[in-house]
C-alpha positions as CSV (number, residue, x, y, z in Angstrom):
1,M,-98.4,37.3,-52.3
2,N,-100.6,34.9,-50.1
3,F,-100.8,31.4,-50.6
4,K,-103.3,28.6,-49.5
5,L,-101.5,25.2,-49.4
6,R,-103.0,21.8,-49.0
7,I,-100.2,19.4,-47.9
8,W,-100.5,15.7,-47.2
9,R,-99.6,15.2,-43.5
10,Q,-98.6,11.5,-42.3
11,P,-96.8,10.8,-39.0
12,N,-95.1,7.7,-40.4
13,R,-95.4,5.1,-43.2
14,K,-97.7,2.9,-41.2
15,S,-100.1,5.6,-39.9
16,P,-103.1,7.0,-41.7
17,G,-102.5,10.4,-43.3
18,K,-104.7,13.3,-44.1
19,L,-104.7,16.7,-46.0
20,A,-103.9,19.7,-43.9
21,D,-104.6,23.3,-45.1
22,Y,-102.0,26.1,-44.4
23,E,-102.0,29.8,-45.2
24,V,-98.7,31.5,-46.1
25,L,-98.8,35.3,-46.0
26,D,-96.9,38.1,-47.7
27,I,-94.6,36.0,-49.7
28,S,-92.1,37.9,-52.2
29,P,-92.7,37.0,-55.9
30,N,-88.8,36.3,-55.9
31,T,-89.2,33.6,-53.3
32,S,-88.9,30.0,-54.4
33,F,-91.6,27.3,-53.5
34,L,-88.9,25.6,-51.3
35,E,-88.1,29.0,-49.6
36,M,-91.8,29.3,-48.9
37,L,-92.0,25.9,-47.4
38,D,-88.9,27.0,-45.2
39,I,-91.0,30.0,-44.1
40,L,-93.9,27.8,-43.3
41,N,-91.8,25.5,-41.3
42,E,-90.4,28.2,-39.2
43,T,-94.0,29.4,-38.4
44,L,-95.0,25.8,-37.6
45,L,-92.0,25.2,-35.3
46,G,-92.8,28.6,-33.7
47,R,-96.1,27.2,-32.7
48,G,-94.7,23.9,-31.4
49,D,-96.1,21.9,-34.5
50,E,-94.3,19.4,-36.7
51,P,-92.6,20.9,-39.7
52,I,-93.4,19.9,-43.3
53,A,-90.9,17.1,-44.4
54,F,-89.4,17.2,-47.8
55,E,-86.5,16.2,-49.5
56,S,-83.9,18.8,-51.0
57,D,-80.2,18.7,-51.6
58,C,-78.5,21.3,-53.8
59,R,-81.5,23.6,-54.2
60,E,-80.0,24.7,-57.4
61,G,-82.4,22.6,-59.7
62,I,-79.5,20.3,-60.8
63,C,-79.7,17.2,-58.8
64,G,-83.6,16.8,-59.1
65,T,-84.0,15.9,-55.5
66,C,-86.4,18.8,-54.9
67,S,-88.6,18.0,-58.0
68,L,-92.3,18.6,-57.2
69,T,-95.5,18.3,-59.0
70,I,-97.8,21.2,-58.2
71,N,-101.3,21.4,-59.4
72,G,-100.4,18.3,-61.7
73,E,-97.5,20.1,-63.4
74,A,-93.9,18.7,-63.0
75,H,-91.4,21.1,-61.8
76,G,-87.5,20.3,-61.4
77,P,-84.3,20.0,-63.4
78,D,-85.9,18.9,-66.5
79,H,-88.6,21.4,-66.6
80,P,-88.1,25.2,-67.0
81,G,-90.4,26.0,-64.0
82,A,-87.9,24.7,-61.5
83,V,-89.1,25.4,-58.0
């Protein structure tokens, strides 16, 4: 599967930010959203760009650190569509 992601990028809390568009190609349907972000980060680092920053801990959908809102829908430990 191919995805077009629009991600908020901001160098730090005091700097202005902007939305940046990324394409992630040939992602397996069995890949989680966080794994897809890992793949994107590997690509960005390979190009010498800053990786996407996000919090995660257990990555099992238990602690809630990686809870996300995607297209206005909550995902995480309290929702069946954990990422």
